[in-house]
C-alpha positions in Angstrom: 130.4 140.1 125.2 127.6 140.0 122.5 127.1 136.6 120.5 125.2 136.7 117.4 123.1 133.7 116.2 124.2 133.3 112.6 122.1 130.1 111.6 119.9 127.5 112.8 119.9 123.8 112.1 117.0 121.9 110.5 117.0 118.1 111.0 114.8 115.2 112.2 115.7 115.4 115.9 112.6 117.3 117.1 113.1 116.3 120.7 116.2 116.0 123.1 115.7 112.3 123.7 117.5 110.2 121.0 119.9 112.8 119.6 123.4 111.1 119.2 125.7 112.0 122.2 128.5 112.9 120.0 128.8 114.3 116.4 129.8 111.8 113.7 128.1 108.8 115.4 125.0 108.9 113.1 127.1 109.7 110.1 124.3 109.3 107.6 121.9 111.8 109.2 121.7 114.8 107.1 120.8 118.3 108.3 120.5 121.7 106.7 122.3 124.8 108.3 120.0 127.8 107.4 121.3 131.2 107.9 119.5 134.1 109.3 118.7 136.8 106.8 121.5 139.0 108.1 124.2 136.5 107.1 122.9 135.1 103.8 125.5 136.9 101.8 126.9 134.1 99.7 130.3 135.6 99.8 130.6 134.5 103.4 130.7 130.9 102.1 133.2 131.5 99.3 135.7 128.7 99.3 133.8 126.4 101.8 133.1 123.7 99.3 136.8 122.8 99.3 136.4 121.4 102.8 135.2 117.9 103.6 134.4 118.9 107.3 133.3 121.8 109.3 133.4 122.8 113.1 130.1 124.3 114.4 129.9 126.2 117.5 126.3 126.4 118.9 124.1 127.1 121.9 122.7 124.4 124.3 119.5 126.3 123.9 117.3 123.5 125.4 119.4 122.9 128.5 118.2 124.0 131.7 119.9 127.4 132.7 121.3 127.8 136.2 122.6 131.0 137.8 125.3 129.0 139.6 127.5 126.6 137.7 128.6 123.4 139.1 132.4 122.2 139.0 131.1 118.7 138.6 128.5 116.9 136.4 127.1 113.3 136.3 127.7 111.9 132.8 124.7 109.5 131.8 127.2 107.0 130.3 128.6 106.5 133.7 125.2 105.7 135.1 124.3 109.1 136.3 125.9 108.7 139.8 129.6 109.2 139.2 130.7 112.8 139.2 133.4 114.2 136.8 134.7 117.5 136.3 132.6 119.7 133.9 135.7 120.6 131.7 136.5 116.8 131.5 133.1 116.2 129.9 130.8 117.5 127.0 127.9 118.1 129.4 125.4 120.9 128.2 125.5 122.2 131.8 128.4 124.4 131.6 129.4 128.0 132.8 128.7 129.0 129.1 126.3 126.7 127.3 128.5 126.4 124.0 128.5 123.2 122.0 131.2 122.2 119.6 130.7 119.7 116.8 132.6 118.3 113.8 130.3 117.6 110.9 130.9 116.5 107.3 130.0 118.9 104.5 127.8 117.1 102.1 127.0 120.0 99.7 126.2 123.5 99.4 122.8 124.6 98.1 122.6 127.9 96.4 119.2 128.1 94.9 117.0 128.0 97.9 114.3 130.3 99.3 116.7 130.8 102.4 119.7 131.6 100.3 122.7 129.5 100.4 122.3 126.6 102.8 124.8 124.0 104.0 123.9 120.3 103.9 126.0 118.4 106.6 125.9 114.9 108.1 126.8 113.6 111.6 125.4 116.5 113.5 124.4 116.0 117.2 122.1 119.0 117.4 118.4 119.4 118.1 116.3 120.7 115.3 116.2 124.6 115.6 119.4 124.8 117.5 121.1 128.2 117.3 124.6 128.3 115.7 127.1 130.9 116.6 130.0 130.2 114.2 131.2 127.8 111.5 135.0 127.2 110.8 136.7 124.7 108.5 138.1 121.5 109.9 141.9 121.2 109.0 143.0 117.6 109.2 146.8 118.6 109.4 146.3 120.4 112.6 142.9 119.3 114.1 143.4 115.6 113.8 145.6 114.1 116.5 146.3 110.3 115.9 147.9 109.8 119.4 145.0 111.3 121.3 143.3 109.6 124.1 139.8 109.6 125.2 139.6 109.3 128.9 136.8 107.5 130.4 134.7 108.4 127.3 136.8 106.0 125.3 135.2 103.0 126.9 132.1 103.5 124.8 133.7 104.1 121.3 132.3 100.8 120.0 129.0 100.6 122.0 126.2 99.7 119.8 123.0 97.6 120.2 121.2 95.5 117.7 117.9 96.9 116.4 114.9 94.7 115.8 112.4 96.4 113.3 109.5 93.9 112.8 108.3 93.4 109.2 104.7 94.6 109.9 105.9 97.7 111.8 108.4 98.5 108.8 105.4 98.1 106.4 103.2 100.5 108.4 106.0 103.0 108.5 106.5 102.9 104.7 102.8 103.3 104.4 103.0 106.4 106.6 105.5 108.1 104.3 108.9 106.9 105.6 111.3 105.5 103.0 113.9 102.8 103.2 116.8 105.3 103.6 115.0 107.1 106.6 114.2 103.8 108.2 118.0 102.8 107.8 119.1 106.0 109.4 116.5 105.6 112.3 118.0 102.2 113.1 121.5 103.6 113.0 120.4 106.3 115.6 118.6 103.7 117.7 121.7 101.5 117.8 123.5 104.3 119.8 121.0 103.5 122.8 119.3 106.8 123.5 118.7 105.6 127.2 120.7 107.0 130.0 123.1 104.3 131.5 121.2 104.1 134.7 117.9 103.1 132.9 118.2 99.3 132.2 114.6 98.1 132.8 113.4 95.6 130.1 109.8 96.5 131.0 110.1 100.1 130.4 108.8 101.7 127.1 110.5 104.6 125.5 109.5 107.0 122.9 111.4 109.4 120.8 110.5 112.0 118.2 112.1 111.5 114.7 111.0 114.0 112.1 107.3 113.8 111.6 107.1 110.4 113.4 107.0 109.2 117.1 109.0 106.0 117.6 108.3 103.5 120.5 110.6 100.9 121.6 111.9 98.7 124.5 115.2 97.1 125.3 116.0 93.6 126.3 119.0 91.3 125.8 121.2 94.2 124.3 118.6 94.6 121.5 116.4 97.6 120.9 112.9 96.4 119.8 110.9 98.8 117.8 107.3 98.5 119.0 105.4 101.3 117.1 105.9 104.0 114.5 103.4 106.5 114.1 102.9 110.2 112.9 103.5 112.8 115.6 100.5 114.8 116.8 100.7 118.5 115.5 
């Protein structure tokens, strides 16, 4: 079976660490879906502006590929030690590395050098991720109000407070960030990028976010931003 990449995503998540674990959690994070030249026919998007949300099927392109698949995986949210069935999780380590995300359609940009581009929010993809297909989200059939979330439901409301000191905020603004981007960053950090088994208050973490490198540590259920600097090219 041949799968064609139709588009790639462009966003601020330039590294795997820090990407929201599910779509829709960082709902203010905007991204651009840029189609490959073969698929830049505007007729392919005719009518799409009538939908508020879309399904995206994409490739776990940065996941380590293994010849043999495992029937069980260790979800990070369960501490990395408890094994669950691969089909009971959204782990990237699957027989076929296909991801599925629901995103909000913000707008369609038609007058760009790359042809028609979709601007979406809430995507949980890394910058440059290959996209295989896009389908409309249909609330009358895709939304199930009586659905249950299994073990993943324990973490629906999990968020940490974020401490962004005034001096670091001022430095970030001087480096080119704006208030909106800083707010988006704090929203992403509140989701706690760490695996559940890493709970050392002395450990320092770093994540890439757009053109910036963000350093932080965690203590007393709060993420403390310790530095924001431009990433080395």
